[in-house]
C-alpha positions as CSV (number, residue, x, y, z in Angstrom):
1,M,190.1,2.3,67.1
2,V,191.0,-0.9,68.8
3,D,194.8,-1.1,69.5
4,S,196.6,-4.4,70.1
5,G,199.7,-2.6,71.3
6,T,201.9,-4.5,68.9
7,P,202.6,-4.4,65.2
8,L,202.2,-8.2,65.2
9,V,198.4,-7.8,65.5
10,E,196.8,-5.4,63.0
11,T,193.2,-4.3,63.6
12,A,190.6,-2.9,61.2
13,E,186.9,-2.0,61.8
14,T,184.1,-2.0,59.3
15,N,180.3,-2.3,59.5
16,G,180.1,-3.8,63.0
17,V,183.1,-6.2,62.5
18,I,186.6,-6.0,63.8
19,T,189.3,-7.8,61.8
20,L,192.4,-9.0,63.7
21,R,195.2,-9.8,61.3
22,L,198.2,-11.7,62.6
23,N,201.2,-9.9,61.1
24,R,204.3,-12.1,61.2
25,P,204.2,-13.2,57.6
26,D,207.9,-14.1,57.4
27,K,207.2,-16.9,60.0
28,L,203.8,-17.8,58.5
29,N,202.2,-16.0,61.5
30,A,203.6,-18.5,64.0
31,L,202.7,-17.5,67.5
32,N,205.2,-16.1,69.9
33,T,204.8,-14.3,73.3
34,E,204.3,-10.8,71.7
35,L,201.7,-12.1,69.2
36,V,199.7,-14.1,71.8
37,T,199.8,-11.3,74.3
38,G,198.6,-8.8,71.6
39,L,195.6,-11.0,70.7
40,R,194.8,-11.5,74.4
41,D,194.9,-7.8,75.1
42,V,192.6,-7.0,72.2
43,L,190.1,-9.6,73.3
44,L,190.2,-8.2,76.9
45,E,189.5,-4.7,75.4
46,L,186.6,-6.2,73.4
47,E,185.2,-8.4,76.2
48,D,181.9,-6.5,76.4
49,D,181.8,-5.4,72.8
50,D,179.0,-6.7,70.7
51,R,180.8,-6.5,67.3
52,G,181.9,-9.6,65.5
53,I,185.5,-10.6,65.3
54,A,187.2,-12.0,62.2
55,I,190.7,-13.5,62.7
56,T,193.1,-13.9,59.7
57,G,196.8,-13.6,58.9
58,A,199.0,-11.6,56.6
59,G,200.9,-13.2,53.8
60,R,200.8,-16.9,52.8
61,A,199.1,-18.4,55.8
62,T,196.7,-17.6,58.6
63,C,198.7,-19.3,61.4
64,A,201.4,-21.9,61.4
65,G,200.9,-22.7,65.1
66,M,203.3,-21.9,67.9
67,D,206.8,-20.9,66.8
68,T,209.0,-24.0,66.5
69,D,211.7,-22.2,68.4
70,I,209.3,-22.3,71.4
71,V,207.8,-25.8,71.0
72,G,210.7,-27.6,69.4
73,G,212.5,-28.4,72.6
74,G,209.7,-30.8,73.7
75,D,209.1,-29.1,77.0
76,Y,206.9,-26.2,76.0
77,P,204.4,-26.1,79.0
78,E,207.2,-26.3,81.6
79,A,209.7,-24.0,79.8
80,Y,207.1,-21.3,78.9
81,P,204.5,-21.3,81.7
82,E,203.5,-17.6,81.3
83,L,203.1,-17.9,77.6
84,D,201.0,-21.1,78.0
85,A,198.8,-19.3,80.6
86,T,198.3,-16.3,78.3
87,L,197.4,-18.6,75.4
88,R,194.8,-20.4,77.6
89,E,193.4,-17.0,78.6
90,L,193.2,-16.1,74.9
91,Y,191.3,-19.3,74.2
92,D,188.8,-18.7,77.1
93,L,188.2,-15.1,76.1
94,L,187.4,-16.2,72.5
95,A,185.2,-19.1,73.6
96,E,183.2,-17.0,76.1
97,R,182.5,-14.0,73.8
98,T,178.8,-13.1,73.6
99,A,179.3,-11.8,70.0
100,P,180.2,-14.0,67.0
101,S,183.7,-14.8,65.9
102,A,185.1,-16.3,62.7
103,I,188.5,-17.6,61.4
104,A,189.4,-16.9,57.8
105,G,191.9,-19.7,57.2
106,H,194.2,-19.6,54.2
107,G,197.4,-21.5,53.6
108,V,197.6,-23.4,56.9
109,L,196.0,-23.5,60.3
110,V,198.4,-25.5,62.5
111,G,198.3,-26.3,66.2
112,A,197.4,-23.3,68.2
113,G,195.9,-21.7,65.0
114,F,193.6,-24.7,64.6
115,S,192.9,-24.5,68.3
116,L,191.8,-20.8,67.9
117,S,189.3,-22.0,65.2
118,L,187.8,-24.5,67.7
119,R,186.9,-21.6,69.9
120,C,185.3,-19.5,67.1
121,D,181.7,-19.8,65.9
122,F,182.6,-19.9,62.2
123,L,185.5,-21.2,60.1
124,F,186.0,-20.5,56.4
125,V,189.0,-22.0,54.5
126,G,190.6,-21.7,51.1
127,R,190.7,-24.5,48.6
128,E,194.4,-25.0,49.2
129,T,194.3,-24.7,53.0
130,T,195.2,-27.5,55.3
131,L,194.6,-27.9,59.1
132,S,196.4,-30.0,61.6
133,L,196.9,-30.5,65.3
134,P,200.5,-31.8,65.6
135,E,200.8,-31.3,69.4
136,I,201.3,-35.0,69.9
137,R,204.6,-34.7,68.0
138,Y,205.9,-32.0,70.4
139,D,204.7,-33.8,73.6
140,I,202.2,-31.0,74.2
141,P,198.9,-32.1,76.0
142,V,195.8,-31.4,74.0
143,D,193.3,-31.6,76.9
144,R,190.4,-29.2,76.1
145,N,191.1,-29.4,72.4
146,A,190.2,-33.1,72.5
147,V,186.8,-32.3,74.0
148,L,186.0,-29.5,71.6
149,L,187.1,-31.5,68.5
150,A,185.1,-34.5,69.6
151,E,182.0,-32.3,70.0
152,L,182.4,-31.3,66.3
153,V,183.4,-34.5,64.6
154,G,182.8,-37.3,67.1
155,P,185.3,-39.2,69.3
156,R,186.7,-41.6,66.7
157,I,187.7,-38.9,64.2
158,A,188.9,-36.7,67.0
159,K,191.3,-39.5,68.1
160,E,192.6,-39.8,64.6
161,I,193.3,-36.1,64.2
162,I,194.9,-35.7,67.6
163,L,196.9,-38.9,67.8
164,T,198.4,-38.7,64.3
165,G,198.8,-35.0,63.8
166,R,198.0,-35.5,60.1
167,Q,197.0,-32.7,57.8
168,L,193.3,-32.4,56.8
169,D,192.6,-31.1,53.3
170,P,189.6,-28.9,52.5
171,D,187.5,-31.7,51.0
172,R,187.7,-33.7,54.3
173,L,187.2,-30.6,56.4
174,E,184.0,-30.0,54.6
175,R,182.8,-33.6,54.9
176,L,183.5,-33.6,58.6
177,G,181.6,-30.4,59.1
178,L,184.6,-28.6,60.5
179,V,184.2,-25.6,58.2
180,N,181.3,-23.5,57.1
181,A,182.5,-23.1,53.6
182,V,185.5,-23.8,51.3
183,V,186.1,-20.9,49.0
184,D,188.9,-19.5,46.8
185,E,192.0,-18.6,48.8
186,D,191.7,-14.9,48.0
187,A,188.0,-14.8,49.0
188,V,188.3,-16.3,52.5
189,E,188.6,-13.1,54.5
190,D,185.8,-11.4,52.6
191,T,183.6,-14.4,53.1
192,A,184.1,-14.4,56.8
193,V,183.6,-10.7,57.2
194,E,180.5,-10.7,55.1
195,M,178.9,-13.4,57.3
196,L,179.7,-11.3,60.4
197,E,178.5,-8.1,58.8
198,E,175.1,-9.8,58.1
199,I,174.8,-11.0,61.7
200,A,175.7,-7.5,62.9
201,T,172.5,-6.2,61.3
202,Y,170.4,-8.2,63.8
203,D,169.6,-7.3,67.4
204,A,172.7,-7.9,69.5
205,D,170.8,-9.3,72.5
206,C,169.1,-11.9,70.2
207,V,172.4,-12.9,68.7
208,S,174.0,-13.2,72.1
209,G,171.1,-15.3,73.4
210,A,171.2,-17.6,70.5
211,L,174.9,-18.1,70.8
212,S,174.6,-18.9,74.6
213,A,171.8,-21.4,73.9
214,L,173.7,-23.2,71.2
215,R,176.9,-23.3,73.3
216,S,175.0,-24.8,76.2
217,L,174.0,-27.8,74.1
218,A,177.7,-28.7,73.8
219,D,178.4,-28.5,77.6
């Protein structure tokens, strides 16, 4: 059994898929040092594992972004350099996996939660779920997020999303091609896991090769 080393990241394993559940529901699973480190440590443990990963959250939301106690001061990168470095390591580990990953988004995916989805292969959201990248409002550089988002939706729409921080509703997410499917809120996690379970029935080397080829098109 995979162990995150913290109760803030719950893990479950079924049919070739590992589910990582952010478990800070009283804060809408907003990220703090312990949660980010737990996710990073799990992905380090699974670095050479060919099982799919589904990420979701306990309670009313998948992830409300970085805790406002951390980013609210307007000097996040300078005040929390170790946390920022760990978060970037988490992003890289997720983006470089040779096995598929998916986000099951319900409620909200904000900031760093949205950024995690940009590193995953699949994104499923509920009909009431909204996404946003409000970093501009907290004086946080978006750097790599801008590139990843522009690859998905084009530079004009990426500029709008990043420079306004506005929420995107499910209808627009679907029109922009940012999500694989919009489903009922209570079906999001099952939908993501079922997709990964289907992929897990195929040859792991073929899956890895296909992912590598597809990712190279975006480089």
